[in-house]
TORROVO-182017 format. One record per residue (C-alpha): residue number from 1; z, x, y. Coordinates in pm, 1 decimal. Layout:
N
R  n  up  east  north
R  NUM  Z  X  Y $
...
***
This chain:
299
R  n  up  east  north
R  1  0.0  0.0  0.0 $
R  2  -111.5  152.6  329.2 $
R  3  134.9  130.4  614.6 $
R  4  178.2  180.4  985.5 $
R  5  424.6  469.7  993.9 $
R  6  629.3  566.8  1297.8 $
R  7  791.2  910.8  1310.7 $
R  8  1119.4  932.3  1505.9 $
R  9  1285.1  1271.7  1554.4 $
R  10  1660.0  1300.8  1604.9 $
R  11  1737.3  1672.1  1661.1 $
R  12  2113.0  1632.7  1632.3 $
R  13  2368.7  1877.0  1498.3 $
R  14  2660.4  1695.1  1659.4 $
R  15  2780.2  1558.5  1325.8 $
R  16  2853.6  1890.2  1156.6 $
R  17  2960.4  2243.7  1236.5 $
R  18  2666.2  2462.2  1132.5 $
R  19  2407.5  2509.7  1404.3 $
R  20  2036.5  2489.2  1324.0 $
R  21  1993.9  2143.9  1176.3 $
R  22  1886.2  2027.2  1522.0 $
R  23  1560.3  2211.0  1449.4 $
R  24  1500.1  2002.7  1136.7 $
R  25  1249.6  1762.1  1296.7 $
R  26  1046.5  2057.4  1426.0 $
R  27  1046.5  2221.8  1082.1 $
R  28  924.9  1903.1  914.7 $
R  29  657.5  1849.2  1179.3 $
R  30  553.4  2216.2  1148.3 $
R  31  497.9  2147.7  777.2 $
R  32  237.2  1889.6  893.9 $
R  33  416.1  1567.5  803.4 $
R  34  194.9  1363.8  1037.5 $
R  35  -133.3  1501.5  906.8 $
R  36  -41.3  1487.4  542.6 $
R  37  74.4  1125.3  558.9 $
R  38  -236.4  1033.0  757.6 $
R  39  -455.6  1190.4  489.5 $
R  40  -307.6  941.9  242.0 $
R  41  -466.0  666.2  453.8 $
R  42  -161.7  557.0  653.8 $
R  43  -167.4  498.9  1026.9 $
R  44  78.8  752.0  1166.8 $
R  45  220.6  765.0  1518.2 $
R  46  482.0  1016.2  1626.4 $
R  47  723.0  863.0  1878.5 $
R  48  876.7  1198.6  1966.8 $
R  49  1246.6  1277.9  1974.6 $
R  50  1561.7  1093.3  2072.2 $
R  51  1731.7  1299.2  2344.8 $
R  52  2039.0  1471.5  2201.2 $
R  53  2304.4  1655.9  2407.5 $
R  54  2388.4  2017.2  2326.2 $
R  55  2730.1  2052.7  2159.6 $
R  56  2829.9  2351.2  2376.3 $
R  57  2799.2  2131.4  2684.3 $
R  58  3068.7  1890.5  2561.0 $
R  59  3431.7  1903.7  2454.9 $
R  60  3572.5  1783.2  2123.5 $
R  61  3824.8  1514.6  2218.6 $
R  62  3941.8  1431.2  1864.8 $
R  63  3940.7  1685.9  1582.8 $
R  64  3907.4  1403.6  1328.3 $
R  65  3599.1  1262.6  1505.3 $
R  66  3412.3  1556.6  1654.2 $
R  67  3168.6  1462.0  1933.3 $
R  68  3233.0  1091.8  1869.7 $
R  69  3099.8  960.8  2202.2 $
R  70  2791.6  1181.9  2187.9 $
R  71  2710.7  1080.6  1828.5 $
R  72  2752.8  712.7  1915.9 $
R  73  2521.9  742.9  2219.5 $
R  74  2248.1  913.8  2016.9 $
R  75  2276.3  666.3  1730.7 $
R  76  2271.8  365.5  1964.0 $
R  77  1941.1  485.5  2106.0 $
R  78  1805.8  544.5  1755.7 $
R  79  1924.6  196.3  1656.2 $
R  80  1717.9  40.1  1933.8 $
R  81  1410.0  245.4  1847.3 $
R  82  1428.3  166.9  1474.4 $
R  83  1474.1  -204.0  1546.6 $
R  84  1171.3  -207.8  1779.2 $
R  85  958.0  -32.0  1518.6 $
R  86  1060.2  -272.8  1243.3 $
R  87  1012.7  -584.4  1457.1 $
R  88  657.1  -467.1  1517.8 $
R  89  602.9  -460.3  1141.5 $
R  90  595.1  -81.4  1114.0 $
R  91  781.7  157.0  884.2 $
R  92  1022.0  402.2  1052.1 $
R  93  1055.5  758.3  924.2 $
R  94  1359.0  916.0  1089.1 $
R  95  1368.2  1296.4  1090.0 $
R  96  1714.8  1449.6  1127.8 $
R  97  1920.5  1625.2  1227.3 $
R  98  2244.8  1593.7  1038.0 $
R  99  2334.5  1289.5  830.9 $
R  100  2526.8  1122.2  1113.8 $
R  101  2187.3  998.7  1238.8 $
R  102  2185.3  748.5  952.0 $
R  103  2440.5  547.4  1148.9 $
R  104  2159.8  468.2  1392.9 $
R  105  1897.0  410.9  1125.2 $
R  106  2111.7  161.2  936.5 $
R  107  2224.0  -15.3  1254.6 $
R  108  1861.4  -61.8  1360.2 $
R  109  1761.3  -208.5  1024.3 $
R  110  2064.8  -438.5  1023.8 $
R  111  1957.3  -580.6  1360.4 $
R  112  1627.8  -691.1  1204.3 $
R  113  1710.7  -769.0  841.5 $
R  114  2041.9  -936.6  755.5 $
R  115  2029.0  -816.3  396.0 $
R  116  1891.1  -485.2  273.3 $
R  117  1981.8  -226.7  14.2 $
R  118  2032.6  148.4  37.5 $
R  119  1970.1  435.7  -199.2 $
R  120  2177.3  731.7  -78.2 $
R  121  2006.7  1038.0  -227.2 $
R  122  2266.5  1307.9  -164.3 $
R  123  2495.7  1569.4  -314.2 $
R  124  2779.8  1414.9  -112.9 $
R  125  2923.5  1066.0  -79.8 $
R  126  2946.2  1053.4  302.8 $
R  127  3229.4  805.4  249.7 $
R  128  3499.1  969.5  462.0 $
R  129  3666.1  807.8  761.8 $
R  130  3866.7  954.1  1047.0 $
R  131  4176.0  898.2  829.1 $
R  132  4044.3  1086.7  524.7 $
R  133  3812.4  1354.4  664.6 $
R  134  3902.3  1716.3  585.9 $
R  135  3669.1  1846.9  859.2 $
R  136  3629.6  1585.5  1132.9 $
R  137  3251.2  1608.3  1094.4 $
R  138  3088.3  1267.8  1137.4 $
R  139  2798.1  1353.9  907.1 $
R  140  3048.0  1290.1  626.7 $
R  141  3117.2  933.2  748.3 $
R  142  2793.5  732.4  793.9 $
R  143  2796.9  540.6  466.5 $
R  144  3163.4  445.7  498.8 $
R  145  3115.3  331.5  859.6 $
R  146  2809.0  125.3  768.5 $
R  147  3019.1  -48.9  502.4 $
R  148  3279.3  -135.4  766.9 $
R  149  3526.8  148.0  702.4 $
R  150  3646.5  384.4  972.7 $
R  151  3669.0  412.6  1348.8 $
R  152  3565.8  99.2  1545.3 $
R  153  3304.7  287.6  1750.2 $
R  154  3124.4  394.2  1433.6 $
R  155  3174.2  68.0  1245.8 $
R  156  3061.0  -142.6  1543.1 $
R  157  2761.6  69.8  1635.9 $
R  158  2459.6  -149.4  1706.0 $
R  159  2662.3  -469.4  1709.3 $
R  160  2655.6  -589.8  1350.1 $
R  161  2942.5  -500.2  1119.0 $
R  162  2948.6  -433.2  835.5 $
R  163  2583.4  -342.1  801.9 $
R  164  2577.3  -304.3  424.3 $
R  165  2694.1  -496.3  120.3 $
R  166  2837.1  -245.0  -129.2 $
R  167  2679.2  -446.7  -411.1 $
R  168  2340.3  -320.9  -285.8 $
R  169  2432.8  43.8  -224.0 $
R  170  2365.6  321.0  -476.7 $
R  171  2466.1  687.3  -458.6 $
R  172  2223.2  909.6  -649.2 $
R  173  2283.2  1276.6  -723.8 $
R  174  2643.5  1310.2  -607.0 $
R  175  2829.0  1619.5  -721.3 $
R  176  3068.0  1706.7  -436.5 $
R  177  3311.8  1425.2  -351.9 $
R  178  3647.2  1450.5  -173.3 $
R  179  3939.0  1278.1  -348.9 $
R  180  3981.5  1011.4  -78.8 $
R  181  3606.4  948.1  -81.9 $
R  182  3622.2  889.6  -455.6 $
R  183  3898.3  635.5  -401.2 $
R  184  3696.4  449.1  -136.5 $
R  185  3384.0  451.1  -355.0 $
R  186  3582.9  297.7  -642.4 $
R  187  3752.2  41.8  -415.4 $
R  188  3416.0  -66.7  -270.4 $
R  189  3261.7  -96.0  -616.2 $
R  190  2960.4  116.9  -525.7 $
R  191  2737.1  219.4  -815.3 $
R  192  2707.0  596.5  -824.2 $
R  193  2518.1  838.1  -1043.1 $
R  194  2652.6  1188.8  -1082.1 $
R  195  2425.0  1470.0  -1191.9 $
R  196  2593.7  1458.4  -1533.5 $
R  197  2489.7  1094.9  -1576.8 $
R  198  2140.1  1174.3  -1451.7 $
R  199  2116.6  1456.6  -1705.5 $
R  200  2216.3  1211.9  -1979.5 $
R  201  2004.3  912.5  -1881.3 $
R  202  1709.9  1082.4  -1710.8 $
R  203  1596.2  1032.3  -1353.3 $
R  204  1349.5  756.6  -1446.2 $
R  205  1616.9  525.9  -1589.0 $
R  206  1855.8  607.4  -1304.8 $
R  207  1600.4  523.6  -1037.0 $
R  208  1495.8  203.3  -1211.0 $
R  209  1858.3  89.4  -1211.1 $
R  210  1909.9  205.2  -850.8 $
R  211  1600.5  16.2  -732.6 $
R  212  1717.0  -298.9  -908.7 $
R  213  2064.3  -280.1  -751.5 $
R  214  1941.6  -203.0  -400.4 $
R  215  1638.6  -429.0  -409.5 $
R  216  1741.5  -744.0  -593.1 $
R  217  1794.1  -1031.1  -349.3 $
R  218  1743.4  -812.3  -41.6 $
R  219  1462.5  -767.7  208.3 $
R  220  1401.1  -420.0  72.8 $
R  221  1541.6  -69.5  41.8 $
R  222  1626.4  202.3  291.3 $
R  223  1618.8  553.3  145.9 $
R  224  1859.1  802.2  298.5 $
R  225  1721.4  1135.7  177.6 $
R  226  1950.2  1434.3  224.7 $
R  227  1769.9  1751.6  119.1 $
R  228  2090.8  1888.8  -29.8 $
R  229  2040.6  1641.2  -314.2 $
R  230  1797.2  1898.0  -451.2 $
R  231  1915.3  2217.4  -610.9 $
R  232  1933.1  2502.4  -355.9 $
R  233  1663.1  2692.0  -544.0 $
R  234  1418.0  2422.5  -426.2 $
R  235  1577.7  2340.4  -89.1 $
R  236  1773.6  2644.0  35.1 $
R  237  1770.6  2545.7  403.3 $
R  238  2056.3  2294.4  414.0 $
R  239  2399.3  2319.8  573.8 $
R  240  2609.6  2222.5  271.9 $
R  241  2423.8  2333.3  -43.3 $
R  242  2571.6  2246.8  -382.9 $
R  243  2444.4  2401.7  -704.8 $
R  244  2326.2  2182.6  -989.5 $
R  245  2103.1  1942.5  -798.5 $
R  246  1769.1  1780.8  -865.5 $
R  247  1474.8  1985.0  -980.5 $
R  248  1142.3  1976.0  -800.4 $
R  249  992.6  1728.8  -1047.2 $
R  250  1302.1  1506.5  -1061.2 $
R  251  1289.3  1474.9  -683.5 $
R  252  923.8  1381.2  -687.4 $
R  253  958.0  1134.9  -974.7 $
R  254  1240.8  960.1  -790.3 $
R  255  1016.6  920.2  -484.7 $
R  256  719.4  808.6  -694.4 $
R  257  924.0  538.2  -865.6 $
R  258  1056.3  405.6  -536.3 $
R  259  701.7  405.7  -397.2 $
R  260  568.7  209.2  -693.7 $
R  261  843.8  -52.8  -654.8 $
R  262  688.0  -169.5  -326.1 $
R  263  1038.9  -227.4  -187.1 $
R  264  1070.1  59.5  60.3 $
R  265  1164.4  -53.9  412.5 $
R  266  1239.6  275.7  582.8 $
R  267  1357.0  630.9  527.1 $
R  268  1556.6  898.9  699.4 $
R  269  1520.8  1264.9  601.7 $
R  270  1818.6  1474.7  700.9 $
R  271  2000.0  1808.6  689.4 $
R  272  1697.6  2042.5  698.2 $
R  273  1826.8  2363.7  860.6 $
R  274  1550.3  2617.9  933.8 $
R  275  1800.8  2892.1  1024.0 $
R  276  1924.3  2889.3  664.7 $
R  277  1580.5  2842.8  512.6 $
R  278  1326.0  3075.6  355.5 $
R  279  983.3  3050.9  524.7 $
R  280  1032.6  2676.2  583.2 $
R  281  1051.9  2598.5  212.3 $
R  282  1292.1  2310.7  275.7 $
R  283  1080.1  2167.0  556.3 $
R  284  778.2  2176.6  325.7 $
R  285  980.6  2020.0  46.0 $
R  286  1076.3  1733.3  275.3 $
R  287  711.1  1668.5  355.9 $
R  288  606.4  1682.3  -8.8 $
R  289  876.0  1431.7  -102.6 $
R  290  759.7  1202.0  177.3 $
R  291  405.8  1225.3  44.3 $
R  292  524.7  1108.8  -298.2 $
R  293  734.5  836.5  -136.2 $
R  294  427.0  704.8  45.1 $
R  295  194.2  699.2  -247.8 $
R  296  53.5  1043.2  -323.8 $
R  297  -57.0  1067.6  -685.4 $
R  298  -268.9  1307.3  -889.0 $
R  299  -566.5  1066.9  -899.2 $
***
């Protein structure tokens, strides 16, 4: 299915403490994301970048919610842009930046579609709140906040709260979870697939189940694609790498299966850090995964 795709860059590293992820949108664009998606037959328009303040220009007011006001401002603008794109019938592709940008992506979708599912493709759960966080980094909080857990400014971002029903949320690839995150995941009843379960079942069965959970009875599925879901040998340029992740082919098969479901609403691609990368391997990996997500096949 050919689509009208809209690229939205969010060069933010406000949500975490390793500089460089703000250059993620540039790295993905440098790997020719626009051209390669256009060559698949899609109509592609790049809307440029959301303006993001520089961390050094601002003070951290709360060590449990670093750069809270700045993150909220950026994500509110992203929320409005995503909502406008979706109301026009287009498909937003959000290029991060750290994973805090998903707060804006999900808020924008929620303003257009009252019910949608999410596949959170990530090594981490991102289910911390200001009460549980060990770091104060907001990139570890977007899923919890979108489920209605955490600080009111994050939970209420974009107006609607909660934005997600945990019955339609799936964590895929998790292998680094804080103890309080694990408790919140269990209390919410979120379906999660560790790498051990993926090894046992196979990525095809896991994705089929994930698509059914996120897509059944909803408008469609948002994919939140953190490049640290892949093993660092395939995606070295991420801020919080964790060994034992997806292989190259597992990553592509997951995208291919979601593409063939016809249920994709939107996607954000986050945590590409060119400073930590090797000749833009991770930026190129992000583009290749997007190609599979939007229909690239051998024939």
